[in-house]
Steps between C-alpha positions, in 0.01 A plus 500: 500500500575402860869581447406844367271564796773402744747733330262795528441412864876502563503854363224605739187475285199344672275245330211747498700772327644251250161353411356847449789597274487178297129549432570852370788371284284228347254761377779697330643229273354633178614853577850381583517320165436829319786660697732218395406551134579872531835417661584264215440776246716748692772241550520452124502878450802541728681204344441640152646836607811328639552298184430796272767708676752213502556467872830316541714368781705818473190696603517337843841653572517833677691825496665719763605862516343708227327201346586594144385252233320269742343264246286331763350827621438631149349175372272470802363845425430385145321194641278719717427731206407204279280342767316824577497611133678830564777687321739484794541397861714587800550200733749573774609398851563874548123539524460427869125433503177569315464845653852587387425382146185713492686801640773465236245474218312804629803718567661401171203614296363800692647849506429813708163640401361164391199345668448137598147363502367190676161415347445212745501680834770488764820316408674244717616641834873505424442710185344779703842627609650444155233726351489740793144435613668457835796741512836326468854593403561459128134456406370593156321793663836644611605500135192690387291207377134541593256219564130440487282192530150400397315273739330187378122491497318326783480174304878503443479603134683788333356851523545579132345846521719587799806378312407709196477810717828424680713471187648836404793655313738413785404131517814319390456157655223276626574234762258207511537262792377160388482338842303624798781585743367553852149561369201276449423615148505249213822427316472609139508251217732558207201569277368762744841666504501497121163675489622765745819561302305532174271755663793704634689487170184614323511818709875557496694265270847597620440428869721221637289217643693300760358193672617379840490132407605363841328171593338475157765346273397167342160493669345554157625406155562865411660791684414872505772559240286299258212749533674834462706560816813702422677364809441208734692474825544228758714330763706185451425379852139472390366298205770534231787397728343159551617495861865474396591863429665634818435866411411716204232664293405555139377787283378400153345705224581747227870549436500874577330462836711200606815692406384798705454270798847351446659846506327564832603162641870547421582847371469718189727382223537145635149358526472130419866462408613454860384293795675181605288191566723354773391136472122540475455409131426128555233578760348770278479268199381190682256697712342657191483156339315359803283808556187381313468179704594668828239769434243229432563345842461837670180565306351171616586593858323834468185337364513233773525772766207694353276196499591402857459839660192600304328183616590600856318830454785745439518759224754385243634692201484360238209281602499122462375496141643815338758484223858560613742764380770488769615260772381705799211394719354748746306377803329756725474385862378823659731456799878531543503158670376335183776655291769408753391137544471451124858625457621277784357204312678591179826541692455165673468330160827648368818304421711778655438654844185297558566510874471879534180703528455819296398819679373832363767771470560844352640413157667768286268641233172422679271725703399234756645192666522209259526127566686283254535122494756355262730218595659524159827401336519857365423775750169667419430276203125509450492231232594277791232419759433829675234720653492855624268783587476838670367497853218745434130471409351307333775258613563321174779251441658450157614147419715407204758259374605142546775356282283190466125448532561247776683752714233763437237249610686427823536870572128564468414199714748617765348848501160342551636282778639802688171687470303194612729446798428857614125450441501776237334271245256212524553222249163371379403138553479308175 
């Protein structure tokens, strides 16, 4: 124990901060055990999908040029489809990020005159320009796709009557964002999403229900595709990449809708048949294999953060005892200084660029300055230890990631240390 204490002290964690954190961790042992059991189930699910689809050494080789007959690429897409219980999947390094994957799925399945509906309020900031909520070149609005949204009720639940009234003859697609984005609303469970989809399908059976699954993969034993989602979409530098995927995204669901997305990603007539993998296949396979246990570590970190900061008197979403449906933890400080110091702590705990300090800046796709802390092996990877937030009221920071629980723990303790050093928090005496 003394050796462990000395190691934390070498990294800049005071005895007071460490003792406070260890007491919180001790109280979470039973909850962490349940997370490990969930990870074991999901690990077996992924392994079964790999064996079922006969992943071989040849799948780890890569293609160049057109990428015709890339067995590794095609088999990986079968693995994703088997894991998520869908008819097909598109898993490509050509998908630059989660927002790109969502944009491809939307543009591939919407046509001029169609209407897109968000039944869960405002989408994530970077989708606003994709849709055209904020005018942007090439938005869906420029192509004649209209948009409407239904706000959540005050308690964060679905406004079913509002949704019923919003669905009309033009409604072609519904986009359900599972995670909270830069909001403090609850993240939706898979069962909640299933209930919403069933309600929507009961009104208009042919509407396409797409779920933005970012940050949610492997947090539960089932995915939205198990409860009626026609498409689920995510980023490989979040949960399913396991921290190893250097780029990429996935779109999984019904064959027709995945094919439509593939024709938008490449071009009409080519679709999934082209797209070289350029050396990423081993990272994509191994990352997906590790994803359940990596996600479990990040989930523990989120719960640890919630319990620490709630005890210090801050609003946390989810709270310290709520069930978890993604890896994101929101902490509302009420001041920009709180957000900045928290992010400085996360950066200081990083394996890469720990010596630099993050500063707010005008990031593309956002309507305010944003601060991001991520000393990651993959730029912008939010399954790695990271934190970010817009510098605007109510001054909430969003923490996520940690390739291991131990690194996530250090990151939270370092954030607390930075806040304590600036007298922005007072650690209670035990």
